[in-house]
PABA-794567 format. One record per residue (C-alpha): residue number from 0; y, z negated, x; residue in one letter. Coordinates in steps of 0.2 Angstrom, whole numbers, plus 5000, padded with zeros to 4 digits. Example, Ala and Ser with C-alpha at 12.3 -4.5 7.8 and 13.67 -1.06 7.14 Angstrom:
% PABA-794567
{i:0	c2:4978	c3:4961	c1:5062	aa:A}
{i:1	c2:4995	c3:4964	c1:5068	aa:S}
END
This chain:
% PABA-794567
{i:0	c2:5000	c3:5000	c1:5000	aa:M}
{i:1	c2:5014	c3:5006	c1:5012	aa:T}
{i:2	c2:5024	c3:5020	c1:5002	aa:V}
{i:3	c2:5035	c3:5016	c1:4988	aa:N}
{i:4	c2:5042	c3:5032	c1:4978	aa:R}
{i:5	c2:5059	c3:5030	c1:4972	aa:Q}
{i:6	c2:5071	c3:5040	c1:4963	aa:I}
{i:7	c2:5089	c3:5039	c1:4970	aa:M}
{i:8	c2:5106	c3:5044	c1:4963	aa:I}
{i:9	c2:5111	c3:5058	c1:4975	aa:R}
{i:10	c2:5128	c3:5060	c1:4967	aa:E}
{i:11	c2:5137	c3:5053	c1:4953	aa:L}
{i:12	c2:5139	c3:5066	c1:4938	aa:P}
{i:13	c2:5157	c3:5072	c1:4934	aa:K}
{i:14	c2:5150	c3:5081	c1:4919	aa:G}
{i:15	c2:5133	c3:5081	c1:4909	aa:P}
{i:16	c2:5119	c3:5074	c1:4919	aa:L}
{i:17	c2:5108	c3:5086	c1:4928	aa:Q}
{i:18	c2:5092	c3:5085	c1:4938	aa:H}
{i:19	c2:5102	c3:5089	c1:4954	aa:E}
{i:20	c2:5110	c3:5072	c1:4953	aa:H}
{i:21	c2:5094	c3:5064	c1:4958	aa:F}
{i:22	c2:5082	c3:5064	c1:4972	aa:E}
{i:23	c2:5065	c3:5057	c1:4975	aa:I}
{i:24	c2:5062	c3:5048	c1:4992	aa:V}
{i:25	c2:5048	c3:5038	c1:4999	aa:E}
{i:26	c2:5052	c3:5022	c1:5006	aa:G}
{i:27	c2:5042	c3:5006	c1:5010	aa:T}
{i:28	c2:5035	c3:4994	c1:4999	aa:V}
{i:29	c2:5047	c3:4979	c1:5000	aa:P}
{i:30	c2:5042	c3:4962	c1:5005	aa:V}
{i:31	c2:5046	c3:4948	c1:4993	aa:P}
{i:32	c2:5058	c3:4935	c1:5000	aa:G}
{i:33	c2:5058	c3:4916	c1:4996	aa:P}
{i:34	c2:5059	c3:4914	c1:4977	aa:G}
{i:35	c2:5055	c3:4932	c1:4974	aa:Q}
{i:36	c2:5040	c3:4942	c1:4967	aa:V}
{i:37	c2:5033	c3:4959	c1:4971	aa:L}
{i:38	c2:5032	c3:4970	c1:4955	aa:L}
{i:39	c2:5021	c3:4985	c1:4952	aa:K}
{i:40	c2:5031	c3:4995	c1:4939	aa:T}
{i:41	c2:5021	c3:5000	c1:4924	aa:L}
{i:42	c2:5033	c3:5006	c1:4911	aa:L}
{i:43	c2:5052	c3:5010	c1:4912	aa:L}
{i:44	c2:5064	c3:5009	c1:4898	aa:S}
{i:45	c2:5075	c3:5024	c1:4895	aa:Q}
{i:46	c2:5091	c3:5021	c1:4887	aa:D}
{i:47	c2:5108	c3:5030	c1:4884	aa:A}
{i:48	c2:5116	c3:5015	c1:4893	aa:A}
{i:49	c2:5108	c3:5020	c1:4908	aa:N}
{i:50	c2:5121	c3:5035	c1:4909	aa:R}
{i:51	c2:5135	c3:5023	c1:4905	aa:A}
{i:52	c2:5132	c3:5013	c1:4920	aa:W}
{i:53	c2:5136	c3:5028	c1:4930	aa:M}
{i:54	c2:5154	c3:5029	c1:4924	aa:Q}
{i:55	c2:5158	c3:5012	c1:4929	aa:G}
{i:56	c2:5156	c3:4993	c1:4926	aa:A}
{i:57	c2:5151	c3:4988	c1:4908	aa:T}
{i:58	c2:5142	c3:4973	c1:4904	aa:Y}
{i:59	c2:5134	c3:4975	c1:4921	aa:R}
{i:60	c2:5139	c3:4982	c1:4938	aa:D}
{i:61	c2:5141	c3:5000	c1:4940	aa:A}
{i:62	c2:5128	c3:5010	c1:4949	aa:I}
{i:63	c2:5133	c3:5022	c1:4963	aa:G}
{i:64	c2:5127	c3:5037	c1:4974	aa:A}
{i:65	c2:5114	c3:5032	c1:4987	aa:G}
{i:66	c2:5107	c3:5018	c1:4975	aa:E}
{i:67	c2:5090	c3:5018	c1:4966	aa:V}
{i:68	c2:5093	c3:5023	c1:4948	aa:M}
{i:69	c2:5094	c3:5007	c1:4938	aa:S}
{i:70	c2:5082	c3:5003	c1:4923	aa:S}
{i:71	c2:5074	c3:4989	c1:4914	aa:G}
{i:72	c2:5055	c3:4990	c1:4913	aa:G}
{i:73	c2:5038	c3:4980	c1:4913	aa:I}
{i:74	c2:5030	c3:4976	c1:4929	aa:G}
{i:75	c2:5014	c3:4968	c1:4936	aa:E}
{i:76	c2:5016	c3:4954	c1:4948	aa:V}
{i:77	c2:5007	c3:4959	c1:4964	aa:I}
{i:78	c2:5013	c3:4945	c1:4976	aa:E}
{i:79	c2:5023	c3:4929	c1:4972	aa:S}
{i:80	c2:5033	c3:4917	c1:4982	aa:N}
{i:81	c2:5038	c3:4908	c1:4966	aa:S}
{i:82	c2:5029	c3:4895	c1:4956	aa:E}
{i:83	c2:5035	c3:4903	c1:4941	aa:L}
{i:84	c2:5024	c3:4918	c1:4942	aa:F}
{i:85	c2:5006	c3:4922	c1:4948	aa:Q}
{i:86	c2:4998	c3:4938	c1:4953	aa:P}
{i:87	c2:4993	c3:4948	c1:4937	aa:G}
{i:88	c2:5007	c3:4942	c1:4926	aa:D}
{i:89	c2:5016	c3:4955	c1:4916	aa:K}
{i:90	c2:5035	c3:4953	c1:4916	aa:V}
{i:91	c2:5051	c3:4961	c1:4911	aa:W}
{i:92	c2:5064	c3:4964	c1:4924	aa:A}
{i:93	c2:5078	c3:4976	c1:4931	aa:D}
{i:94	c2:5065	c3:4986	c1:4941	aa:I}
{i:95	c2:5074	c3:5002	c1:4943	aa:G}
{i:96	c2:5066	c3:5020	c1:4945	aa:W}
{i:97	c2:5053	c3:5015	c1:4959	aa:Q}
{i:98	c2:5035	c3:5010	c1:4960	aa:E}
{i:99	c2:5038	c3:4994	c1:4968	aa:Y}
{i:100	c2:5051	c3:4981	c1:4968	aa:A}
{i:101	c2:5055	c3:4964	c1:4975	aa:A}
{i:102	c2:5065	c3:4953	c1:4962	aa:V}
{i:103	c2:5071	c3:4936	c1:4961	aa:D}
{i:104	c2:5059	c3:4926	c1:4949	aa:A}
{i:105	c2:5073	c3:4918	c1:4940	aa:R}
{i:106	c2:5080	c3:4935	c1:4935	aa:A}
{i:107	c2:5064	c3:4941	c1:4926	aa:I}
{i:108	c2:5055	c3:4935	c1:4910	aa:S}
{i:109	c2:5037	c3:4935	c1:4905	aa:P}
{i:110	c2:5030	c3:4948	c1:4893	aa:V}
{i:111	c2:5025	c3:4937	c1:4878	aa:P}
{i:112	c2:5007	c3:4937	c1:4871	aa:D}
{i:113	c2:5005	c3:4948	c1:4856	aa:F}
{i:114	c2:4992	c3:4960	c1:4847	aa:D}
{i:115	c2:4997	c3:4977	c1:4852	aa:G}
{i:116	c2:5000	c3:4989	c1:4866	aa:P}
{i:117	c2:5010	c3:4984	c1:4881	aa:L}
{i:118	c2:5023	c3:4997	c1:4877	aa:S}
{i:119	c2:5027	c3:4988	c1:4861	aa:Q}
{i:120	c2:5035	c3:4974	c1:4873	aa:A}
{i:121	c2:5049	c3:4987	c1:4876	aa:I}
{i:122	c2:5049	c3:4995	c1:4858	aa:S}
{i:123	c2:5046	c3:4984	c1:4844	aa:L}
{i:124	c2:5047	c3:4967	c1:4853	aa:L}
{i:125	c2:5058	c3:4972	c1:4867	aa:G}
{i:126	c2:5076	c3:4979	c1:4869	aa:V}
{i:127	c2:5074	c3:4992	c1:4856	aa:A}
{i:128	c2:5068	c3:4981	c1:4842	aa:G}
{i:129	c2:5078	c3:4966	c1:4846	aa:K}
{i:130	c2:5094	c3:4976	c1:4847	aa:T}
{i:131	c2:5091	c3:4983	c1:4830	aa:A}
{i:132	c2:5086	c3:4966	c1:4823	aa:Y}
{i:133	c2:5101	c3:4956	c1:4830	aa:H}
{i:134	c2:5113	c3:4971	c1:4828	aa:G}
{i:135	c2:5109	c3:4972	c1:4810	aa:L}
{i:136	c2:5104	c3:4955	c1:4803	aa:I}
{i:137	c2:5115	c3:4944	c1:4815	aa:N}
{i:138	c2:5131	c3:4954	c1:4817	aa:V}
{i:139	c2:5136	c3:4962	c1:4800	aa:P}
{i:140	c2:5121	c3:4956	c1:4789	aa:G}
{i:141	c2:5113	c3:4967	c1:4776	aa:I}
{i:142	c2:5109	c3:4963	c1:4758	aa:H}
{i:143	c2:5099	c3:4970	c1:4744	aa:A}
{i:144	c2:5109	c3:4983	c1:4734	aa:G}
{i:145	c2:5121	c3:4987	c1:4749	aa:E}
{i:146	c2:5123	c3:5005	c1:4757	aa:T}
{i:147	c2:5119	c3:5006	c1:4775	aa:L}
{i:148	c2:5123	c3:5021	c1:4786	aa:M}
{i:149	c2:5115	c3:5022	c1:4803	aa:V}
{i:150	c2:5119	c3:5035	c1:4817	aa:S}
{i:151	c2:5106	c3:5042	c1:4830	aa:A}
{i:152	c2:5095	c3:5038	c1:4816	aa:A}
{i:153	c2:5079	c3:5045	c1:4824	aa:A}
{i:154	c2:5082	c3:5036	c1:4841	aa:G}
{i:155	c2:5074	c3:5020	c1:4847	aa:S}
{i:156	c2:5086	c3:5008	c1:4839	aa:V}
{i:157	c2:5093	c3:5018	c1:4824	aa:G}
{i:158	c2:5075	c3:5021	c1:4818	aa:S}
{i:159	c2:5071	c3:5003	c1:4817	aa:I}
{i:160	c2:5088	c3:4998	c1:4810	aa:V}
{i:161	c2:5086	c3:5010	c1:4795	aa:G}
{i:162	c2:5068	c3:5003	c1:4792	aa:Q}
{i:163	c2:5075	c3:4985	c1:4792	aa:I}
{i:164	c2:5088	c3:4990	c1:4780	aa:G}
{i:165	c2:5075	c3:4997	c1:4768	aa:K}
{i:166	c2:5065	c3:4981	c1:4770	aa:I}
{i:167	c2:5080	c3:4971	c1:4764	aa:K}
{i:168	c2:5083	c3:4982	c1:4749	aa:G}
{i:169	c2:5097	c3:4993	c1:4755	aa:A}
{i:170	c2:5101	c3:5011	c1:4752	aa:T}
{i:171	c2:5100	c3:5019	c1:4769	aa:V}
{i:172	c2:5109	c3:5035	c1:4775	aa:I}
{i:173	c2:5104	c3:5041	c1:4792	aa:G}
{i:174	c2:5114	c3:5053	c1:4804	aa:V}
{i:175	c2:5105	c3:5064	c1:4816	aa:A}
{i:176	c2:5105	c3:5080	c1:4824	aa:G}
{i:177	c2:5095	c3:5095	c1:4816	aa:G}
{i:178	c2:5087	c3:5097	c1:4800	aa:Q}
{i:179	c2:5070	c3:5095	c1:4806	aa:E}
{i:180	c2:5074	c3:5078	c1:4813	aa:K}
{i:181	c2:5083	c3:5073	c1:4797	aa:C}
{i:182	c2:5068	c3:5077	c1:4787	aa:D}
{i:183	c2:5058	c3:5067	c1:4798	aa:W}
{i:184	c2:5069	c3:5052	c1:4796	aa:V}
{i:185	c2:5068	c3:5053	c1:4777	aa:V}
{i:186	c2:5049	c3:5058	c1:4776	aa:N}
{i:187	c2:5041	c3:5048	c1:4790	aa:E}
{i:188	c2:5054	c3:5032	c1:4791	aa:L}
{i:189	c2:5058	c3:5031	c1:4773	aa:G}
{i:190	c2:5077	c3:5033	c1:4773	aa:F}
{i:191	c2:5085	c3:5038	c1:4757	aa:D}
{i:192	c2:5095	c3:5052	c1:4765	aa:A}
{i:193	c2:5099	c3:5059	c1:4782	aa:C}
{i:194	c2:5114	c3:5070	c1:4787	aa:L}
{i:195	c2:5114	c3:5083	c1:4800	aa:D}
{i:196	c2:5130	c3:5082	c1:4810	aa:Y}
{i:197	c2:5125	c3:5098	c1:4819	aa:K}
{i:198	c2:5125	c3:5107	c1:4802	aa:D}
{i:199	c2:5143	c3:5116	c1:4802	aa:E}
{i:200	c2:5141	c3:5122	c1:4784	aa:S}
{i:201	c2:5152	c3:5108	c1:4778	aa:S}
{i:202	c2:5162	c3:5094	c1:4787	aa:P}
{i:203	c2:5152	c3:5079	c1:4791	aa:L}
{i:204	c2:5165	c3:5069	c1:4782	aa:R}
{i:205	c2:5161	c3:5078	c1:4766	aa:K}
{i:206	c2:5142	c3:5075	c1:4768	aa:K}
{i:207	c2:5145	c3:5056	c1:4770	aa:V}
{i:208	c2:5156	c3:5056	c1:4755	aa:A}
{i:209	c2:5143	c3:5065	c1:4744	aa:A}
{i:210	c2:5129	c3:5054	c1:4750	aa:A}
{i:211	c2:5138	c3:5038	c1:4748	aa:A}
{i:212	c2:5151	c3:5041	c1:4733	aa:P}
{i:213	c2:5154	c3:5022	c1:4731	aa:Q}
{i:214	c2:5157	c3:5020	c1:4750	aa:G}
{i:215	c2:5147	c3:5012	c1:4764	aa:I}
{i:216	c2:5145	c3:4993	c1:4765	aa:D}
{i:217	c2:5138	c3:4993	c1:4783	aa:V}
{i:218	c2:5139	c3:5006	c1:4796	aa:Y}
{i:219	c2:5127	c3:5003	c1:4812	aa:F}
{i:220	c2:5136	c3:5014	c1:4826	aa:D}
{i:221	c2:5126	c3:5020	c1:4840	aa:N}
{i:222	c2:5137	c3:5035	c1:4844	aa:T}
{i:223	c2:5155	c3:5033	c1:4843	aa:G}
{i:224	c2:5166	c3:5049	c1:4842	aa:G}
{i:225	c2:5166	c3:5059	c1:4826	aa:E}
{i:226	c2:5152	c3:5050	c1:4817	aa:I}
{i:227	c2:5162	c3:5033	c1:4818	aa:L}
{i:228	c2:5178	c3:5042	c1:4813	aa:Q}
{i:229	c2:5169	c3:5048	c1:4797	aa:C}
{i:230	c2:5162	c3:5031	c1:4794	aa:A}
{i:231	c2:5178	c3:5023	c1:4795	aa:L}
{i:232	c2:5185	c3:5033	c1:4781	aa:F}
{i:233	c2:5170	c3:5030	c1:4771	aa:A}
{i:234	c2:5169	c3:5011	c1:4772	aa:M}
{i:235	c2:5171	c3:5001	c1:4757	aa:K}
{i:236	c2:5184	c3:4986	c1:4756	aa:L}
{i:237	c2:5179	c3:4972	c1:4767	aa:K}
{i:238	c2:5165	c3:4983	c1:4775	aa:G}
{i:239	c2:5157	c3:4979	c1:4791	aa:R}
{i:240	c2:5153	c3:4990	c1:4806	aa:I}
{i:241	c2:5141	c3:4985	c1:4820	aa:S}
{i:242	c2:5145	c3:4993	c1:4837	aa:C}
{i:243	c2:5129	c3:4995	c1:4847	aa:C}
{i:244	c2:5133	c3:5010	c1:4858	aa:G}
{i:245	c2:5143	c3:5026	c1:4860	aa:A}
{i:246	c2:5131	c3:5039	c1:4866	aa:V}
{i:247	c2:5142	c3:5053	c1:4861	aa:S}
{i:248	c2:5155	c3:5047	c1:4875	aa:M}
{i:249	c2:5143	c3:5044	c1:4889	aa:Y}
{i:250	c2:5137	c3:5061	c1:4896	aa:N}
{i:251	c2:5153	c3:5071	c1:4900	aa:G}
{i:252	c2:5172	c3:5069	c1:4899	aa:K}
{i:253	c2:5179	c3:5054	c1:4889	aa:P}
{i:254	c2:5185	c3:5059	c1:4872	aa:Q}
{i:255	c2:5199	c3:5051	c1:4862	aa:P}
{i:256	c2:5194	c3:5036	c1:4851	aa:G}
{i:257	c2:5194	c3:5037	c1:4832	aa:P}
{i:258	c2:5210	c3:5039	c1:4823	aa:M}
{i:259	c2:5216	c3:5026	c1:4810	aa:G}
{i:260	c2:5213	c3:5010	c1:4821	aa:I}
{i:261	c2:5220	c3:4997	c1:4817	aa:P}
{i:262	c2:5227	c3:5005	c1:4801	aa:G}
{i:263	c2:5210	c3:5007	c1:4792	aa:L}
{i:264	c2:5204	c3:4990	c1:4798	aa:L}
{i:265	c2:5219	c3:4982	c1:4790	aa:V}
{i:266	c2:5220	c3:4992	c1:4774	aa:T}
{i:267	c2:5202	c3:4990	c1:4771	aa:K}
{i:268	c2:5200	c3:4973	c1:4778	aa:R}
{i:269	c2:5186	c3:4979	c1:4789	aa:L}
{i:270	c2:5176	c3:4969	c1:4801	aa:R}
{i:271	c2:5171	c3:4979	c1:4817	aa:M}
{i:272	c2:5161	c3:4969	c1:4830	aa:E}
{i:273	c2:5152	c3:4974	c1:4846	aa:G}
{i:274	c2:5138	c3:4965	c1:4853	aa:F}
{i:275	c2:5124	c3:4964	c1:4866	aa:L}
{i:276	c2:5106	c3:4960	c1:4863	aa:V}
{i:277	c2:5108	c3:4946	c1:4875	aa:S}
{i:278	c2:5121	c3:4937	c1:4864	aa:D}
{i:279	c2:5107	c3:4933	c1:4852	aa:Y}
{i:280	c2:5094	c3:4928	c1:4864	aa:A}
{i:281	c2:5092	c3:4911	c1:4856	aa:H}
{i:282	c2:5086	c3:4919	c1:4840	aa:L}
{i:283	c2:5074	c3:4930	c1:4848	aa:D}
{i:284	c2:5059	c3:4920	c1:4841	aa:T}
{i:285	c2:5066	c3:4925	c1:4823	aa:D}
{i:286	c2:5066	c3:4943	c1:4829	aa:A}
{i:287	c2:5049	c3:4943	c1:4836	aa:E}
{i:288	c2:5042	c3:4934	c1:4820	aa:H}
{i:289	c2:5050	c3:4946	c1:4808	aa:D}
{i:290	c2:5047	c3:4962	c1:4818	aa:L}
{i:291	c2:5028	c3:4958	c1:4820	aa:S}
{i:292	c2:5026	c3:4954	c1:4803	aa:R}
{i:293	c2:5034	c3:4969	c1:4796	aa:W}
{i:294	c2:5024	c3:4981	c1:4808	aa:A}
{i:295	c2:5008	c3:4972	c1:4804	aa:A}
{i:296	c2:5011	c3:4973	c1:4785	aa:Q}
{i:297	c2:5015	c3:4992	c1:4787	aa:G}
{i:298	c2:5033	c3:4990	c1:4782	aa:D}
{i:299	c2:5040	c3:4995	c1:4798	aa:L}
{i:300	c2:5033	c3:5010	c1:4808	aa:K}
{i:301	c2:5034	c3:5009	c1:4828	aa:V}
{i:302	c2:5038	c3:5025	c1:4835	aa:I}
{i:303	c2:5036	c3:5028	c1:4853	aa:E}
{i:304	c2:5040	c3:5042	c1:4865	aa:D}
{i:305	c2:5030	c3:5039	c1:4881	aa:I}
{i:306	c2:5032	c3:5051	c1:4896	aa:I}
{i:307	c2:5020	c3:5050	c1:4911	aa:D}
{i:308	c2:5025	c3:5050	c1:4929	aa:G}
{i:309	c2:5040	c3:5042	c1:4939	aa:L}
{i:310	c2:5045	c3:5060	c1:4943	aa:E}
{i:311	c2:5048	c3:5063	c1:4924	aa:S}
{i:312	c2:5062	c3:5050	c1:4923	aa:A}
{i:313	c2:5077	c3:5061	c1:4926	aa:P}
{i:314	c2:5071	c3:5074	c1:4914	aa:G}
{i:315	c2:5067	c3:5060	c1:4901	aa:G}
{i:316	c2:5085	c3:5053	c1:4902	aa:L}
{i:317	c2:5093	c3:5070	c1:4902	aa:I}
{i:318	c2:5083	c3:5075	c1:4886	aa:G}
{i:319	c2:5086	c3:5058	c1:4878	aa:L}
{i:320	c2:5105	c3:5061	c1:4880	aa:L}
{i:321	c2:5103	c3:5077	c1:4872	aa:A}
{i:322	c2:5094	c3:5069	c1:4857	aa:G}
{i:323	c2:5077	c3:5076	c1:4860	aa:E}
{i:324	c2:5068	c3:5060	c1:4858	aa:N}
{i:325	c2:5061	c3:5052	c1:4842	aa:R}
{i:326	c2:5059	c3:5033	c1:4843	aa:G}
{i:327	c2:5059	c3:5023	c1:4859	aa:K}
{i:328	c2:5057	c3:5034	c1:4875	aa:R}
{i:329	c2:5048	c3:5026	c1:4890	aa:M}
{i:330	c2:5041	c3:5032	c1:4907	aa:I}
{i:331	c2:5023	c3:5027	c1:4911	aa:R}
{i:332	c2:5023	c3:5024	c1:4929	aa:V}
{i:333	c2:5006	c3:5016	c1:4932	aa:A}
END
């Protein structure tokens, strides 16, 4: 065990992310220091936020050229210099796009025991499921009889948000790119409607108004940009907006934010709140309990999009940013 394949950032993108922004190198397997563990990478999470980290510091430090591409993932402990973990333990950590990583033991968390494939520790019970759960249940709240709109409805978070909305008795309207994807969101995930933002036959704002003639109570925003703009105009009085991400703004030149802020917030008395999944870590047990139960009962479908091979990570992220995935995209490394 001497070679550690790594995918480095060759140069930071100034426009859309491309394969040439990355390079594969062969390094040496790191030696864990005091209080560290050596992890063998099993699964890597792919998220739109990976691209945002290339633009500058967000809720974490920016990543730059010459660095291993950052990513959270699941690894197996191979060596341990910490009493917290033993060889064979499965853990969640900021591993990066590499086959092996030495990580401080206090910066990682054990994968909980559950019935299901290991991948569900990233999808259903991991960052995707918990982001969807906390971002809907604990940020705006959702109630039976309300109307919920979700952007990026076929994605890792949006697909779960909409299903939770249906479980709670809401009318759920998704927004996705392409009629085939919209049909899948309705027929496979059970949304009441899904609007194709790529369809230019009529403006998206008119589509939203037709789908929700009484207005929207809760909007779960994964995209920012034009879809957020349309949602703002469609919100009911005292509506709530949960701001999870802005994927439409990550992969290229920055765009101007929505018009009507703060005017629409004031006149409609809207509540618009951003969040990180870590804000609600103290409620993760609630999320794990409910998500597991709903999946076991067949009320919530777990959709995973797993690609094999570390070398597939750049193409996987590029495709995710283009909206080609359905459900939670991951890279299986080992």
